[in-house]
N, C-alpha and C positions, 0 to 999 in steps of 0.2 A: 518608401516611394510605392505609387499606385501599380497596379500590374498594367496597365494602360500605357503608362510611361516606360517600363521594363520593355513592353513589346515594341514598342516605337524605337527604342534605342538599339535594341537587337536588329531589326530591320535596317536601321541605318548603318550599322557596323557592317552588316552582310552585303547592304549596296555598295559600300565604300572598300570591301574586300573584293568583290565583281571588279569595281573599279580598279582597284591595284592589280590586278589579273590582266585586265585589257591594256593598261600602262604598261605592263611586263612584256606584254606581246608586242605592242609598238616599240618599244626599247630593244627587242631582238629583232624585229623586221626592218626597222630604219625607215625609209632608205636611207635618210642624210645624218650627219652627226646631230645637227640640231633638233630634229625628230628625236633620237636618242636622249638627249640632254634635257628636252622640256619633259619626255615621259619619265625619268629618273627623278626630276623636279615634282612633277605629279605624286608620283611614287611618295616620296618624302612627305608631302603634304596630306595625303590621306592617310598615312599612317600616322601623322600626326593629330590628324582628327579623330581616328579610331582610338588612340591613346586619351584623348581628353573625354570622349563619350564613354568609355571604358572608366575613366575616374568618377565619372557621375554616376554610371551604372553600379560601381561598388561603394561610392562614397568613399573615395579614397583620394584626399587631396595631395599627396605625396606625388600622384601619376602625374600631374600637373607640371610638377618639375622635371620629371621624367621627359616630357614632351617638348618643355622648352629647350633642354638639351639636347634632344634628338634633332629639332627643329634648326638650331645653331650647327649642329654637326652636318645635316643635310645641307643646309644652305653653303656650308664650307666647301663641302664635297662637290658639290655643282660649279661653284666658282674654280675651285683646282682644276676640275675635268675641262671647264671653258678655258681657261689659262692654257693647259697643256695644247689644246686641239689648237689654240691660236698658234702656238708656239711651234706646233706641227705643220702648220699651214705654211706659216711665215718662213720657215726652214724648208720646206719644199719650193716654194717661190724662188728663192733665194737660188737654191741648187740649178732649177730649171734655168734662170737667169746666167748663172754663170756657164751652164752646159752653151746656152746660145751664143754667147759671148767667145767661146772657144772655139765654136763651129764657125762664127764668122770671120773669127782669125785665121782659121785654117782655110777657108774659102779663096 
């Protein structure tokens, strides 16, 4: 590969690494669960892109398989997190509804 292409790949990996850091900050700050989930999904996507760029940079085709597995695991993790948050939210609503019914009976 030419030196120019190596430089472009290095710069693109650096830009994606900065993007991962910014997404990580967003995941920590929030303020909502949806912001955190989207940030986690972005981190997974950018990590996959870095692995694919690294595969081209090093000339290792096996890293593409690693990127595919990482993408599937990242997607599964985001789906599970969304499911847990949804169940937590539904349980919270049910608890508040039961509490309001008890207060209505006591009044």
